[in-house]
N, C-alpha and C positions, 0 to 999 in steps of 0.2 A: 503493499500499500504506500503511496507516494502523498506527501503533505507538501500542501499548496497554502501560500497566504495572499488573501485576496485584499487590497486595500480600497475601502469604500470610499476614500478621498479620490483616488483615481479613477474608481467608477464611477463619480458624481461627475466629473471631468466629460463624461460620456452619455450619462443619462442626464444631467443637469441638476440632478436631485441634490440636496445637502447630507451628507454622509463622511464621519472622520473615522469612524471604527474600522480597524484590521479583523479579517475572519480568517481562523485556521480551517480549511478544507483539508482532508484525507478522500483521495480517490484510489479506487483499487476495482479488484473484482475478479473474474476468473473464466477461460475457455474451456468446454468440454468437447469431448467425443463421447458417444454413449451405442453401444451397439449389442444386439441381443438375438440368437437363433435357438429353435428348438428342433428335435428330432423327434415328430409327430407321425403317426401312421401315414396320413396322406404326404408328406414332404420331410426330407433330411435335413441335416446341418446345413446351413448356409442357401439354401432354397429362399427364394424370394418371397416366397407365398408364407414360410415360416419363420421369416427374421424381420426385426425392426432398428429404426436407428434415428439418431438425433444429433445436431452439433448445435452448439448453443453457447452463448456469450453473456456474461451478468457483470455490469457494470455497478460499484456501490461508492456511494459521497457520503461522507458522515464531516459536520460540521460543528465548532463550537464559537457561537456566536457571543457571548460573554453574558454575565451575570449568571452563571448557571447553566445557560438554554444552549442547547443542541439539536440540530436537523439531521435529517439522514433520509436516504433515499438509495432504493435500487430498481434499476429497470433490466428487465431481462428479456433476451432474444433468443429464438428457438427456430433452428430451420433444418432442412434433409441436403440442402446441396445439391438436390434432383438424386438422390442415390433410390427415391421409390419408383424411378423411370426403370431401373434393372436390377436392383440390389437387395430393395426389402419391398415389404408390402404394406407397411404402419410405421407409426412414430410411438415412441415412449410417451412424450409428454407432449404438449400443443402450451404456446404462450396466448393465444388469442382464439382457438377453437379451430383453427386452419393448418396447414402445413408449416408456413412459414409467417411469422409474427413476433411482436414484442408486447411488452406489458409491464405495467409500474408494480413489482411486488413488495416493494417498501417505499413506506414514506410515515416518518413519524418526528415528532418532536419531544423533546428529553428536558427534564428539569433536575438539577442537582443541588439540596440543599443538607449541608452536614453528611451524614451516613444515611441519606434519602434520596432515590434515584426514580423519579417519576418519568416512563416512558407510554407514550400516546400515539396512536397510531398501528400500520399495517407492518407486523413484525414476526420475527421467528420465535418460538417457544421451547425451548430446552426440555428433553425428556427428563432431565434430573429435576428439574423445579417443577414441572407440570405433566406427570404419567400418565393422565387419560388426554390430555389434549396437547400433542408437540408436533413439531417441524422433524420430518423424516428425510434420512437422506440417502434410501435405495433409489431415488429413481434420478434422472439428469440434473434436476438442481432442487430444494427444499422446499416444501410447501410453508407459507406464510399466514399469517391470523392479523384480522382486525381486533385489537385489543387496548385496552387499557392497564398498565401494570405498574405495581411499586413494589418498591426493592429498599429494604431498612436493613443496616448491619449494625445498629447501635448495640444490641445484644452481644457479650461475650462470646466467641465461636459460634454465633448464630446470623443466619440469616433468614428474615421473613418475609414472603412474597405476597402479594395480594394483586388480585388480576379480575378482569371481566372480559370475557371472549367473547363475540358476536358470531362472526362468520370464518371461513376457511377457504384457501381456493381448491383443496384436495387433490392437488397433484395433477390430475388430466387436463385441465386447462386452466393456468394460472392466474387469467384475468375474470375467473368466473368463481368469485366469493358466493357463498351460499351457506346457510346455517349448519351449525355444528349438528350432528345426529348420533344418536345413539343406536347402536345394533342392539337387537333383539332376535328372540327365536322366530317373531313372524315376519322380518325383515327391519329395512332402517328406517329409524324413528326421528325425524326432525325437532332440533330443540330450539323453538319458537321464538325464545327471549335469550338465549344466550346462556354461559355458564358463568360462575361466580367460582373463585379459586381460592384458597389459603392456605399456603406451603410452609412450614417451618423445617428449615435445613441446621442442623446442629452437630458439633464436635464436643459437647460438653461431657459426655460418658467417654470414659476411658476405652481406647482402642475402638472407637465405635464412632461410624460418620452416620446420622440418623436422620432419615428423610420423610416428613409425616404429611398428607396433604390431605384437604377436605373439598370436595367439590358441592355446588347447589346446580343442577341441572334445571334449568327454569323453562316449565311447559313443556316438556318430553310427551308428542303424541304416542297417542294412545296410554303411556306411563304415568302421565301426568307430572308433576312437581319431583323430581328424583335427586338422593342424596347419593354419594359414593365416598369413598375413604381409602386411601393408598399409602401404606408403610412401607419402608425399605431401611434396611439397616446392613451397612457394610464393616465386618469386623476384620480388623487388621492385627499385627503384632503376635501372631500364632503361628505354628508352623505350616498353617495353610489359611489363607483368607476365607472367610465365610460369609454368605449374603443371604439375609432372610428378608422375605416380601411377603405382604398380604394384604387384603382389599376385598371391599364387599361395593356393591352397587343395590342400592334400595328405592324402588319404584314406590309412588304413595299410592298408586290404584290397586283397590282390594283384588284379590285373585292373583295378585303377580308376586312372585317370589323373589326373596333376593338373591342374588349371586355372589359367591363366596369363593375366593382364589385364593392361594398360599403357595410360595416356593421357596426352595433350598438350594444353595449353589456352593461348592467347595473347591477350590483350586489353589495353585501356588506354580512355583519354578522348580523343575526336576530337571537338574543339569540344564543341558542344552534346551528343554523343552519346557513349555508353560501349557498347564493343561488345565481341565477343571470341567465337572461334573454337575448336573443340574438338573433339579427334578421340580417339575410345576403340578396343580391339582386346580381345575375349575369345576364345580357342581352346575347342576342341572337348572337354574335359576332363569328368569325373563329376560336377564338382558346379557349379551355378551362383552366379556374381556377386552375391548377394543379401542384405539384411539378415536376418539369423538370428532377429531377434525379433519380425519381422512377415511376411517369406515375400513382402514388396512392393516396396519401392524399393531402388536401389542406391547405393552410394557413387561410381560413375563420371561424371567431366564433363559427360557426354551425356543426363545424366538430364534429364528434361521432366516435364510433368504426370501422361503416359499410359505412357508407351514402355517401362518398366521389362521386359516380358517380350520384348524383341526385341533388347534389348542387353549383356544377362549372360550370355551363353553363346553360344559358335560366331557371333560379331557383329562387323561391322566398322561403326563409326557416327560421324556427323561432325553437328554442333550450331552454329548460327551464332546469337549473339544481340546483342540491340542493345537500349537503355532511350535515353530521354529524355524532359526534365519536359515534362508538358503540363498547363495547366489546372488547375495548385495541386495535380497530381499527378507521375504517372510513369507513359509506356506503354512496355511491354517484348514485344519479337518474339522469338520463339525457334522455329526451324525445324530440326526435326531429320532425319535420313536415315539408316536402317540397311539392311544388307544381311547374307546367310549363311545358314547353316543346310542341313540336308537340304532339297531340295526348295525351296528359297529361303522356307523358312518365315518367318526374320527381315527377309525386305522389308518395310520400314514406312517411311511419310511420317508426321511431323506438324507441324504449325504451330500453336502458341498465340499468340494477342494477349491480352494481360495491361493493366489498367489498375489501379493501386493508389494510392490516396489517404487520407486524414484529414480526416474532415470531422466537424462536431457531435460532436466527441469522441471519435468512435469510426476504427478503421481500417476500410479498405473495399476489397475486391478481387474485381475481373470477370475472367472471362477466356471466351474464344470458342477454343473446341479443335478444330480440325480433324485427322482421323487418315484414314489412306487404308493400309489391306492386304487388298487382294483376294483373296487366295489364303485367308484364315482369314474374310472376309465383313463384315471391319471397315472400314466408312465411314462410321460416322456421326459427327456433328458432335455438341457437347457444350456447353453454355453451363453455369458456375460462378461462384457469388456468395457470397459471405460477409463479414458484417461483426463487429466486435468490440469491446467497449469495457471496459476496463481501469480497475480500481479500486485 
């Protein structure tokens, strides 16, 4: 990211306005190339009908305008470079609903006062502080939200976050901001009046980083006003690291059962290998454990590249993950197995073989994804590749 200083006095010579302040402006962004192909029954790897791709450019501007105020924005451009004419048949993500276009994916104002930061406008939300409404990184670019966020760090070793979140672009079309939605057993339920969140993240407990979040989902279709709680504890300083998570989604409508989830993860370094084992369980309540901003990913420890549809409801899941440095990069093996649901609908296996590296000033990711769910006819393998250049 590059820092520029814009003199408002100089600018006034052009505009005729009276201005004397200097504004610090940080300018940066990223360029990305994304490609995915599948080995389907009809077409094999790298066939046009089974492949999708995007090329994208994202420009970020962040400025300090004085007195604790800041302004920021992000413009995202996505296209295909004409690849759809002979190499792919679809795109992973659109900026404006078409093959080529742009969208204003961030625009916000901030105010800093002491240890409190207020951020109003279109922005990303991190999963670490907003586990049920967060920006996901699996696509070309992250989704963003229209939100009002207040962050305070007055308490020792503690961060408090309050937020009102109204809409999200949901990945597919970055210019289409629509209501948040809770995933239920009868389908997607729009949250008509948005979500209110309060999160406390603290390290006051020895060897433990604890995050506790409460959500009030205002006027959910079918479910009415709905509350949700999510807790995550990361315990360090032991021979292995331990993660514990638990949460519940509580509809206000009679006849709809609460959904309860929990998970545990243990992991550590074993010579050159970093490994972890995770288990999660979600009961058969009315709601699914799913990101209300996208309806895609979950905050569960067993989340892998493609298994979200099988772990977030009426499911017991196991995940084994191992990583080791190879050839200037890192090889990651991530195996997941799920079971449960009526007629074994959540019996699903996946193995992700991933290689991450940095070369030529770019971050690169390649994955071979093996999927098996015979009851749903899912047995196609996938290859995903992306590369990013940050500036």
